[in-house]
C-alpha positions as CSV (number, residue, x, y, z in Angstrom):
1,M,0.0,0.0,0.0
2,D,1.4,3.4,-1.0
3,F,-0.1,6.4,0.9
4,T,2.6,8.9,-0.2
5,G,0.0,10.8,-2.3
6,A,-2.1,11.4,0.8
7,L,0.7,12.7,3.0
8,H,0.2,16.3,2.0
9,R,-3.1,16.2,3.9
10,I,-1.4,15.8,7.3
11,T,-2.0,18.8,9.5
12,C,-0.2,17.9,12.7
13,P,3.5,18.2,13.3
14,V,5.6,15.2,12.3
15,L,9.0,14.1,13.5
16,L,10.6,11.8,10.9
17,M,13.7,10.1,12.2
18,V,15.9,7.8,10.0
19,G,19.1,6.0,10.4
20,E,21.2,6.3,7.2
21,E,22.3,2.6,7.6
22,D,18.8,1.3,8.1
23,P,18.6,-2.1,6.3
24,I,14.8,-2.5,7.0
25,T,13.6,0.9,5.8
26,P,16.3,2.5,3.7
27,S,16.6,6.3,4.0
28,V,15.4,6.7,0.4
29,F,11.9,5.7,1.6
30,S,12.1,8.3,4.4
31,D,13.2,10.9,1.9
32,A,10.1,10.1,-0.2
33,I,7.9,10.5,2.9
34,A,9.6,13.8,3.7
35,E,9.1,15.1,0.1
36,N,5.4,14.5,0.4
37,L,4.8,16.1,3.8
38,P,4.1,19.8,4.2
39,D,7.3,21.6,5.1
40,S,5.6,23.6,7.8
41,Q,4.7,20.3,9.6
42,L,8.0,18.4,9.2
43,T,11.0,18.0,11.4
44,Y,13.3,15.6,9.6
45,R,16.3,14.1,11.3
46,R,18.9,11.8,9.7
47,Y,21.4,9.9,11.8
48,Q,24.8,8.8,10.4
49,D,26.1,5.4,11.4
50,C,22.7,4.4,12.6
51,G,20.4,1.5,11.6
52,H,16.7,1.0,12.1
53,G,16.7,1.5,15.9
54,V,17.6,5.2,16.0
55,V,17.0,5.5,19.7
56,A,19.0,2.3,20.5
57,D,21.9,3.3,18.1
58,K,22.1,7.0,18.9
59,P,20.2,7.5,22.2
60,D,21.6,10.9,23.2
61,A,21.0,12.5,19.8
62,A,17.6,10.8,19.2
63,L,16.2,11.6,22.7
64,Q,17.4,15.2,22.4
65,D,15.6,15.5,19.1
66,I,12.4,14.0,20.5
67,R,12.5,16.4,23.5
68,S,13.1,19.4,21.2
69,F,10.3,18.3,18.9
70,I,7.8,17.9,21.8
71,E,8.8,21.2,23.3
72,S,8.3,22.9,19.9
73,V,4.7,21.6,19.6
């Protein structure tokens, strides 16, 4: 199922986090999601040397980004 065409309808803030070494959901898929979300709603974070488990692989950076995102909403 491909819902990328409907992503522009999202009206709430979105935090999109991707590990650049993710073997399960490669970053190219997250890029496609980001391209279809409204810029005004999107916070997009990419993590180098990180796989699918962003919080597990980069806990300090990921948790800081989550905190910042929540505080901004």
